[in-house]
KEPASE-403814 format. One record per residue: residue number from 0; y, x, z of N, C-alpha, C in turn; residue in three letters. Coordinates in steps of 0.05 Angstrom, whole numbers, padded with zeros to 5 digits. Atoms other than C-alpha are relative to their C-alpha. Layout:
BEGIN
{NUM {Y X Z} {Y X Z} {Y X Z} "ALA"}
...
//
This chain:
BEGIN
{0 {-00005 -00005 00022} {-01451 01452 00706} {00021 -00004 -00018} "MET"}
{1 {-00016 00021 00026} {-01435 01400 00657} {00028 -00003 00013} "ILE"}
{2 {-00041 00005 -00011} {-01363 01389 00688} {00012 00023 00000} "ALA"}
{3 {-00018 -00025 00009} {-01349 01467 00678} {-00012 00008 -00029} "GLU"}
{4 {00003 -00009 00042} {-01380 01477 00613} {00018 -00030 -00014} "ASN"}
{5 {-00019 00003 00010} {-01334 01420 00601} {00035 00009 -00006} "ILE"}
{6 {-00025 -00010 00003} {-01275 01449 00624} {-00004 00024 -00004} "ALA"}
{7 {-00003 -00019 00010} {-01283 01514 00590} {00001 -00003 -00028} "ALA"}
{8 {-00014 00017 00008} {-01292 01475 00538} {00034 -00007 -00019} "ILE"}
{9 {-00025 00005 00011} {-01227 01445 00544} {00022 00020 -00006} "ARG"}
{10 {-00026 -00018 -00003} {-01187 01505 00561} {00005 00011 -00033} "ALA"}
{11 {-00011 -00011 00028} {-01210 01533 00484} {00010 -00022 -00018} "ARG"}
{12 {-00002 00035 00013} {-01194 01463 00456} {00036 00003 00002} "MET"}
{13 {-00027 00000 -00006} {-01124 01469 00487} {00001 00034 -00020} "ASP"}
{14 {-00010 -00029 00020} {-01114 01548 00458} {-00003 -00005 -00014} "ALA"}
{15 {00006 00006 00039} {-01144 01528 00390} {00020 -00021 -00009} "ALA"}
{16 {-00018 00027 00006} {-01094 01465 00390} {00033 00018 00001} "ALA"}
{17 {-00019 -00008 -00004} {-01032 01511 00415} {00001 00028 -00020} "ARG"}
{18 {00007 -00029 00030} {-01048 01573 00365} {00012 -00016 -00027} "LYS"}
{19 {-00004 00022 00026} {-01044 01512 00307} {00019 -00002 -00001} "ALA"}
{20 {-00019 00008 00002} {-00981 01493 00329} {00006 -00034 00006} "GLY"}
{21 {00005 00025 -00009} {-01007 01430 00359} {-00005 -00011 00024} "ARG"}
{22 {00001 00022 -00021} {-01010 01375 00410} {-00032 00002 00007} "ASP"}
{23 {00024 00015 -00015} {-01076 01382 00452} {-00007 -00008 00003} "PRO"}
{24 {00014 00030 -00005} {-01077 01314 00462} {-00002 -00014 -00027} "LYS"}
{25 {00013 00024 00022} {-01094 01291 00399} {-00024 00018 -00015} "ASP"}
{26 {00019 -00004 00009} {-01152 01319 00386} {-00025 -00005 00033} "VAL"}
{27 {00025 00010 -00022} {-01214 01283 00428} {-00018 00007 00009} "VAL"}
{28 {00026 -00016 00001} {-01273 01311 00449} {-00022 -00020 00005} "LEU"}
{29 {00013 00024 -00005} {-01325 01263 00440} {-00040 00027 00013} "CYS"}
{30 {00031 -00015 00008} {-01401 01290 00466} {-00020 -00011 00009} "ALA"}
{31 {00028 -00001 00026} {-01459 01293 00429} {-00016 -00006 00025} "ALA"}
{32 {00024 00007 -00030} {-01512 01257 00486} {-00024 00006 -00010} "THR"}
{33 {00024 -00005 00009} {-01567 01268 00445} {-00015 00006 00020} "LYS"}
{34 {00014 -00009 -00030} {-01633 01271 00493} {00009 00013 00031} "MET"}
{35 {-00008 00001 -00017} {-01600 01272 00551} {-00001 -00032 00015} "ASN"}
{36 {00003 00026 -00013} {-01608 01214 00600} {00025 -00012 00008} "GLY"}
{37 {-00025 00006 -00014} {-01562 01169 00635} {00007 00018 00020} "ALA"}
{38 {-00003 -00010 -00038} {-01554 01201 00708} {00018 00028 -00020} "ASP"}
{39 {-00016 -00020 00010} {-01523 01265 00655} {00024 -00002 -00017} "ARG"}
{40 {-00029 00011 00014} {-01479 01225 00603} {00013 -00014 00031} "VAL"}
{41 {-00005 00014 -00011} {-01459 01198 00666} {00014 00021 00022} "ARG"}
{42 {-00011 -00023 -00017} {-01447 01264 00704} {00026 -00003 -00029} "GLU"}
{43 {-00030 -00005 00004} {-01391 01273 00646} {00007 -00013 -00013} "ALA"}
{44 {-00015 00014 -00005} {-01364 01222 00647} {00019 00004 00022} "ILE"}
{45 {-00008 -00008 -00021} {-01347 01240 00714} {00017 00014 -00009} "ALA"}
{46 {-00030 -00030 00004} {-01315 01303 00694} {00018 -00007 -00026} "ALA"}
{47 {-00028 00018 00021} {-01272 01264 00643} {-00006 00005 -00029} "GLY"}
{48 {00007 00016 00034} {-01308 01253 00578} {00012 -00020 00003} "ILE"}
{49 {-00021 00023 -00001} {-01271 01198 00552} {-00027 -00015 -00020} "THR"}
{50 {00012 00001 00029} {-01321 01196 00490} {-00028 00007 -00001} "CYS"}
{51 {00031 -00006 00002} {-01402 01199 00481} {-00007 -00016 -00025} "CYS"}
{52 {00008 00001 00034} {-01426 01206 00407} {-00039 -00004 00009} "GLY"}
{53 {00029 00005 -00007} {-01504 01174 00402} {-00012 -00004 -00029} "GLU"}
{54 {00005 -00005 00024} {-01550 01199 00351} {-00024 -00017 -00005} "ASN"}
{55 {00024 00013 00004} {-01605 01158 00351} {00003 -00041 00000} "ARG"}
{56 {00000 00027 -00010} {-01613 01077 00362} {-00017 00000 00030} "VAL"}
{57 {00008 00012 -00023} {-01667 01069 00412} {00013 00022 00025} "GLN"}
{58 {-00016 00001 -00023} {-01632 01114 00462} {00031 -00012 00004} "GLU"}
{59 {-00017 00006 -00006} {-01569 01084 00443} {00010 -00032 00018} "LEU"}
{60 {00001 00029 -00005} {-01586 01014 00465} {-00024 00016 00034} "THR"}
{61 {00005 00013 -00028} {-01634 01035 00528} {00024 00021 00014} "ALA"}
{62 {-00020 -00025 -00020} {-01575 01084 00558} {00021 -00025 00001} "LYS"}
{63 {-00021 00022 -00005} {-01531 01014 00550} {-00012 -00019 00016} "ARG"}
{64 {00020 00021 -00015} {-01581 00977 00586} {00002 00014 00024} "ALA"}
{65 {-00012 -00005 -00030} {-01570 01025 00645} {00032 00008 00000} "GLU"}
{66 {-00016 -00007 -00001} {-01494 01028 00641} {00002 00025 -00008} "HIS"}
{67 {00000 -00031 -00004} {-01500 01105 00627} {00029 00001 -00015} "ALA"}
{68 {-00014 -00009 00009} {-01441 01098 00580} {00035 -00002 00013} "TYR"}
{69 {-00021 00009 -00021} {-01391 01064 00634} {00027 00009 -00002} "ASP"}
{70 {-00032 -00019 -00007} {-01318 01088 00630} {-00003 00024 -00014} "GLY"}
{71 {-00011 -00004 00026} {-01319 01116 00558} {-00008 -00013 -00021} "ALA"}
{72 {00013 00021 00026} {-01328 01092 00486} {-00015 00014 -00013} "SER"}
{73 {00013 -00008 00014} {-01374 01096 00458} {-00006 00000 -00042} "VAL"}
{74 {-00005 -00001 00035} {-01390 01130 00383} {-00024 -00011 -00017} "HIS"}
{75 {00035 -00009 00019} {-01459 01126 00333} {00002 00012 -00010} "PHE"}
{76 {-00011 -00018 00021} {-01455 01193 00298} {-00029 00008 -00019} "ILE"}
{77 {00027 -00012 00013} {-01523 01202 00274} {-00012 -00021 -00030} "GLY"}
{78 {00009 00013 00020} {-01563 01176 00211} {-00007 -00020 00004} "HIS"}
{79 {00014 00028 -00010} {-01576 01091 00218} {-00004 -00007 -00033} "LEU"}
{80 {00012 00011 00016} {-01616 01064 00173} {00013 -00033 -00001} "GLN"}
{81 {-00018 00032 00006} {-01585 00985 00143} {-00032 -00012 00025} "THR"}
{82 {00016 00019 -00017} {-01650 00950 00185} {00008 -00003 00020} "ASN"}
{83 {-00018 -00009 -00030} {-01617 00985 00249} {00030 -00011 00013} "LYS"}
{84 {-00030 00001 -00013} {-01548 00964 00240} {00006 -00023 00018} "VAL"}
{85 {-00006 00010 -00021} {-01551 00898 00280} {-00004 00013 00032} "ASN"}
{86 {-00009 -00013 -00025} {-01567 00940 00341} {00016 00030 00008} "LYS"}
{87 {-00018 -00023 -00007} {-01509 00988 00332} {00026 -00021 -00010} "VAL"}
{88 {-00036 -00001 00005} {-01444 00953 00300} {00002 -00032 00020} "VAL"}
{89 {-00009 00012 -00024} {-01415 00912 00355} {00000 00014 00023} "GLY"}
{90 {00008 -00015 -00014} {-01447 00955 00392} {00023 00016 00016} "LYS"}
{91 {-00015 -00020 -00017} {-01408 01011 00399} {00029 -00001 -00013} "VAL"}
{92 {-00018 -00002 00003} {-01338 01028 00380} {00012 00005 -00020} "ASP"}
{93 {00016 -00021 00030} {-01352 01076 00319} {-00006 00007 -00009} "LEU"}
{94 {00015 -00014 00015} {-01394 01085 00270} {00007 00016 -00018} "ILE"}
{95 {-00018 -00012 00023} {-01376 01153 00245} {-00019 00015 -00025} "GLN"}
{96 {00016 -00006 00015} {-01436 01159 00207} {-00012 -00025 -00027} "SER"}
{97 {-00004 00019 00029} {-01422 01113 00140} {-00010 00020 -00028} "VAL"}
{98 {-00005 -00015 00013} {-01460 01154 00098} {-00001 -00009 -00039} "ASP"}
{99 {00000 00008 00036} {-01473 01107 00030} {00012 -00020 -00007} "ARG"}
{100 {-00005 00034 00005} {-01455 01042 -00002} {-00018 -00028 00010} "PRO"}
{101 {00023 00025 -00013} {-01523 00998 00024} {00011 -00002 00033} "GLU"}
{102 {-00010 00006 -00018} {-01508 01016 00090} {00027 -00007 00010} "LEU"}
{103 {-00028 00005 -00003} {-01423 01002 00086} {-00003 -00024 00006} "LEU"}
{104 {00000 00026 00000} {-01451 00930 00060} {-00016 -00015 00025} "ALA"}
{105 {00025 00008 -00013} {-01511 00922 00104} {00024 -00010 00037} "ALA"}
{106 {-00018 00012 -00021} {-01442 00931 00168} {00016 -00025 -00007} "ILE"}
{107 {-00022 00018 -00006} {-01397 00898 00135} {-00021 -00035 00018} "GLU"}
{108 {00013 00027 -00002} {-01447 00838 00135} {-00015 -00017 00030} "LYS"}
{109 {00012 -00002 -00031} {-01477 00844 00204} {00019 -00005 00009} "GLU"}
{110 {-00032 00012 -00015} {-01394 00846 00230} {-00001 -00024 -00011} "ALA"}
{111 {-00009 00026 00010} {-01387 00783 00184} {-00017 -00029 00017} "ALA"}
{112 {00017 00027 -00012} {-01444 00753 00217} {00004 00000 00036} "LYS"}
{113 {-00021 -00007 -00019} {-01406 00772 00285} {00029 -00004 00008} "GLN"}
{114 {-00022 00011 -00003} {-01356 00747 00271} {00022 00028 00007} "ALA"}
{115 {-00012 -00019 -00022} {-01323 00814 00294} {00016 00031 -00027} "ILE"}
{116 {-00007 -00018 00013} {-01288 00876 00264} {-00007 00027 00000} "VAL"}
{117 {00021 -00025 -00010} {-01326 00942 00264} {00019 00029 -00024} "GLN"}
{118 {-00006 -00022 00016} {-01290 01010 00259} {-00014 00016 -00007} "ASP"}
{119 {00022 -00039 00009} {-01321 01072 00212} {00015 00016 -00002} "ILE"}
{120 {-00003 -00029 00020} {-01314 01136 00181} {-00020 -00004 -00025} "LEU"}
{121 {00019 -00010 00022} {-01342 01153 00119} {-00001 00025 00010} "LEU"}
{122 {00004 -00032 -00014} {-01383 01212 00131} {-00001 00014 -00025} "GLU"}
{123 {-00002 -00008 00027} {-01379 01262 00076} {-00022 00035 00001} "ILE"}
{124 {00025 -00010 00002} {-01426 01306 00048} {00012 00034 -00010} "ASN"}
{125 {-00029 -00027 00004} {-01368 01369 00046} {-00020 00018 -00011} "ILE"}
{126 {00001 -00022 00019} {-01412 01422 00028} {-00041 00010 -00020} "GLY"}
{127 {00019 00015 00025} {-01456 01382 -00026} {-00031 00013 00008} "ALA"}
{128 {00028 -00013 -00017} {-01524 01407 00018} {-00021 -00025 -00003} "GLU"}
{129 {00009 00018 -00003} {-01582 01373 00001} {-00014 -00025 00026} "GLU"}
{130 {00021 00013 -00008} {-01620 01356 00057} {00023 -00008 00020} "SER"}
{131 {-00015 00011 -00009} {-01555 01322 00077} {00016 -00028 00001} "LYS"}
{132 {-00019 00029 00013} {-01529 01251 00077} {00026 00016 -00007} "SER"}
{133 {-00032 00001 -00002} {-01458 01223 00063} {00017 -00006 -00030} "GLY"}
{134 {-00019 -00005 00032} {-01410 01214 00000} {00016 00031 -00010} "TYR"}
{135 {-00010 -00027 -00005} {-01398 01267 -00034} {00040 -00005 -00010} "ALA"}
{136 {-00026 -00010 -00006} {-01325 01297 -00033} {00019 -00023 -00018} "PRO"}
{137 {-00009 00005 00021} {-01304 01267 -00096} {00001 -00034 -00010} "GLU"}
{138 {00001 00032 00004} {-01323 01197 -00091} {-00002 -00012 00022} "ALA"}
{139 {-00012 00012 -00028} {-01283 01189 -00020} {00026 -00032 -00018} "VAL"}
{140 {-00025 00023 00010} {-01225 01155 -00065} {-00004 -00020 -00006} "ASP"}
{141 {00015 00032 00003} {-01262 01099 -00089} {-00010 -00023 00018} "ALA"}
{142 {-00001 00012 -00023} {-01287 01084 -00034} {00013 -00016 00020} "VAL"}
{143 {-00029 00009 -00018} {-01215 01076 00007} {00001 -00011 -00023} "ALA"}
{144 {-00025 00020 00012} {-01186 01038 -00041} {-00011 -00030 -00007} "ALA"}
{145 {00021 00013 00000} {-01250 00990 -00051} {00008 -00021 00028} "ALA"}
{146 {00005 00017 -00027} {-01234 00985 00021} {-00005 -00036 00010} "MET"}
{147 {00003 00032 -00014} {-01210 00901 00021} {-00016 -00013 -00005} "GLU"}
{148 {00008 00023 00008} {-01270 00879 -00005} {-00013 00011 00027} "GLN"}
{149 {00010 -00003 -00030} {-01299 00897 00065} {00014 -00013 00024} "TYR"}
{150 {-00026 00017 -00021} {-01251 00854 00106} {-00018 -00007 00041} "PRO"}
{151 {00009 00010 -00020} {-01301 00854 00175} {00000 00033 00003} "HIS"}
{152 {00000 -00021 -00012} {-01294 00935 00174} {00033 00017 -00009} "CYS"}
{153 {-00030 -00006 00001} {-01239 00978 00188} {-00008 00037 -00014} "ARG"}
{154 {00012 -00022 -00004} {-01246 01047 00163} {00029 00027 00008} "LEU"}
{155 {-00028 -00012 -00021} {-01204 01096 00210} {-00008 00034 -00002} "ARG"}
{156 {-00010 -00044 00007} {-01214 01164 00172} {-00032 00005 -00006} "GLY"}
{157 {00030 -00015 00012} {-01272 01216 00163} {-00017 00022 00015} "LEU"}
{158 {00012 -00021 -00013} {-01333 01253 00187} {-00008 00015 -00020} "MET"}
{159 {00029 -00020 00009} {-01370 01321 00167} {-00006 00015 00018} "ALA"}
{160 {00026 -00022 -00007} {-01429 01365 00185} {00012 00024 -00020} "ILE"}
{161 {00009 -00019 00019} {-01408 01421 00139} {-00034 00029 00014} "PRO"}
{162 {00023 -00024 -00008} {-01464 01483 00134} {-00009 00017 00026} "PRO"}
{163 {00001 -00017 -00024} {-01485 01516 00187} {00022 00028 -00002} "VAL"}
{164 {-00020 -00024 00000} {-01435 01574 00209} {-00007 00023 -00003} "SER"}
{165 {00013 -00028 -00013} {-01459 01641 00200} {00027 00023 00014} "GLU"}
{166 {-00020 -00022 -00011} {-01391 01676 00213} {00029 -00029 00012} "LYS"}
{167 {-00008 00010 -00019} {-01325 01648 00254} {00016 00004 -00028} "SER"}
{168 {-00018 -00001 00030} {-01277 01629 00192} {-00012 -00012 -00013} "GLY"}
{169 {00022 00005 00024} {-01336 01609 00152} {00007 -00025 -00002} "SER"}
{170 {-00003 00017 00009} {-01326 01544 00148} {00034 -00029 00008} "ASN"}
{171 {-00014 00013 00017} {-01249 01528 00143} {00004 -00011 -00019} "CYS"}
{172 {-00005 00025 00032} {-01251 01512 00069} {-00004 -00018 00006} "ARG"}
{173 {00008 00040 -00007} {-01291 01451 00088} {00023 -00009 00009} "PHE"}
{174 {-00017 00015 -00027} {-01248 01434 00141} {00019 -00004 -00012} "PHE"}
{175 {-00035 00003 00023} {-01189 01443 00095} {-00008 -00020 -00021} "THR"}
{176 {00001 00034 00024} {-01220 01395 00038} {-00008 -00026 00017} "GLU"}
{177 {00006 00025 -00007} {-01235 01348 00079} {00034 -00019 00015} "ILE"}
{178 {-00035 00010 -00001} {-01159 01342 00109} {00017 -00002 -00021} "LYS"}
{179 {-00024 00004 00014} {-01133 01345 00047} {00000 -00025 -00016} "ARG"}
{180 {00018 00028 00006} {-01179 01288 00025} {00013 -00034 00016} "ILE"}
{181 {-00004 00019 -00016} {-01151 01248 00083} {00034 00000 -00018} "ALA"}
{182 {-00021 -00001 00013} {-01074 01267 00063} {00001 -00018 -00032} "VAL"}
{183 {00001 -00008 00021} {-01086 01258 -00001} {00001 -00043 -00014} "ASP"}
{184 {00012 00040 00001} {-01125 01171 00008} {00033 00001 00016} "ILE"}
{185 {-00031 00007 -00030} {-01064 01163 00068} {00026 -00003 -00030} "THR"}
{186 {-00020 00004 00017} {-01013 01182 00008} {00003 -00025 -00014} "ALA"}
{187 {00006 00020 00023} {-01047 01121 -00032} {00012 -00023 00006} "LYS"}
{188 {00005 00023 -00008} {-01031 01071 00015} {-00020 -00020 00001} "ASN"}
{189 {00013 00012 00002} {-01093 01031 00015} {-00010 -00022 00009} "TYR"}
{190 {-00005 00020 -00020} {-01107 00968 00047} {-00027 -00005 00018} "HIS"}
{191 {00018 00010 -00016} {-01151 00952 00101} {-00013 00045 00015} "ASN"}
{192 {00014 -00030 -00015} {-01154 01036 00123} {00017 00011 00005} "ILE"}
{193 {-00021 -00024 -00011} {-01119 01100 00160} {-00024 00012 00007} "SER"}
{194 {00003 -00022 00003} {-01135 01162 00161} {-00004 00013 00028} "MET"}
{195 {-00016 -00011 -00021} {-01122 01180 00236} {-00020 00019 00025} "GLU"}
{196 {00017 -00021 -00009} {-01190 01210 00254} {-00021 00012 -00021} "ILE"}
{197 {00012 -00013 00009} {-01212 01262 00235} {-00025 00017 00008} "LEU"}
{198 {00020 -00015 -00006} {-01279 01287 00259} {-00014 00010 -00006} "SER"}
{199 {00010 -00023 00012} {-01307 01344 00248} {00015 00031 00014} "MET"}
{200 {00002 -00022 -00018} {-01325 01410 00287} {-00013 -00009 00012} "GLY"}
{201 {00020 -00005 -00023} {-01382 01429 00332} {-00007 00022 00025} "MET"}
{202 {-00009 -00033 -00019} {-01406 01474 00394} {00008 00030 -00027} "THR"}
{203 {00000 -00030 00021} {-01400 01535 00331} {00015 00004 -00009} "ASP"}
{204 {-00014 -00013 00016} {-01345 01522 00302} {00029 -00017 00002} "ASP"}
{205 {-00027 00010 -00004} {-01289 01469 00342} {00017 00019 -00004} "PHE"}
{206 {-00037 -00025 -00001} {-01232 01520 00348} {-00004 -00005 -00042} "GLU"}
{207 {-00011 -00005 00033} {-01235 01535 00268} {00002 -00037 -00011} "ASP"}
{208 {-00001 00034 00013} {-01240 01451 00260} {00031 00001 00009} "ALA"}
{209 {-00025 00006 -00003} {-01180 01440 00304} {00024 00021 -00020} "ILE"}
{210 {-00028 -00006 00011} {-01141 01493 00268} {00012 -00011 -00023} "ALA"}
{211 {-00002 00021 00026} {-01157 01454 00199} {00011 -00027 00007} "CYS"}
{212 {-00011 00037 00000} {-01129 01387 00228} {-00023 -00017 00011} "GLY"}
{213 {00010 00019 -00010} {-01190 01358 00265} {00012 -00005 00019} "SER"}
{214 {-00021 00026 -00029} {-01165 01296 00315} {-00022 00005 00023} "THR"}
{215 {00024 00004 -00012} {-01242 01294 00339} {-00030 00025 -00010} "MET"}
{216 {00041 -00023 00012} {-01305 01346 00357} {-00016 -00009 00014} "ILE"}
{217 {00034 00004 -00006} {-01373 01333 00374} {-00010 00010 00011} "ARG"}
{218 {00018 -00019 -00007} {-01403 01375 00422} {-00015 -00006 00027} "VAL"}
{219 {00027 00004 -00019} {-01474 01375 00453} {-00013 00021 00012} "GLY"}
{220 {00003 -00020 -00007} {-01495 01437 00465} {00010 00020 00030} "THR"}
{221 {-00012 -00004 -00018} {-01443 01470 00500} {00013 -00013 00024} "ALA"}
{222 {00000 00038 -00026} {-01434 01406 00545} {-00024 00003 00015} "ILE"}
{223 {00022 00003 -00008} {-01503 01398 00561} {-00024 00020 00000} "PHE"}
{224 {00018 -00015 00001} {-01548 01457 00543} {-00015 -00005 -00029} "GLY"}
{225 {00019 -00004 00032} {-01599 01477 00490} {-00016 -00030 -00007} "ALA"}
{226 {00021 00021 00011} {-01641 01412 00467} {-00026 00004 00005} "ARG"}
{227 {00024 -00012 00004} {-01711 01421 00485} {-00017 -00029 -00017} "ASP"}
{228 {00010 00005 00023} {-01739 01393 00417} {-00034 00000 00006} "TYR"}
{229 {00019 00012 -00001} {-01811 01397 00433} {-00010 -00018 00021} "SER"}
{230 {-00004 00023 -00022} {-01797 01343 00492} {-00005 -00032 -00022} "LYS"}
{231 {-00008 00026 00036} {-01796 01294 00425} {-00028 -00008 -00015} "LYS"}
//
């Protein structure tokens, strides 16, 4: 079933990209693997998934120990506490959810300690929702301008989780705003950054996100099925 689900998602991705006049190869499917065990992650990778996104440090650590992600890149996409950065920095290819100055500073410190450069995205609270973390859209430019102060972090783009989509197209204004922010920052040629990754779009709205310029979608439910939170 996982393989069939992935094939169906890729077909929808391709159609959405072509409709927008984009090359489907320019959009990466990142499988959100939260609450899915190592065997299911391996099954997804065997079916062609090349990127896995993990929300929880404990799950990331356990699945890495089981070699669940072998053959795919690994991204951290959940809320990250500063006291757990040592369990993530250097362990993942990309931290997508850098949502506040304190976390950025902690990642820089840990990456310097490990003598590495950690790739990151800035998470934007594009809907200004109190229940979500992330930088305010108007704060992003200043963070990008200051990235030269963080030589062990490489800013590669932006990530956003818009409000729950009530109907098709309702999140396009948020996706378009993220794209505009990225274009504006790119034009300023700041040091130590690129805006090559726009991680936006999930199971319910990824086609709209692709139409608005997303280069990476994060999909869990449509690949693995609904999560059973009663078990946690």
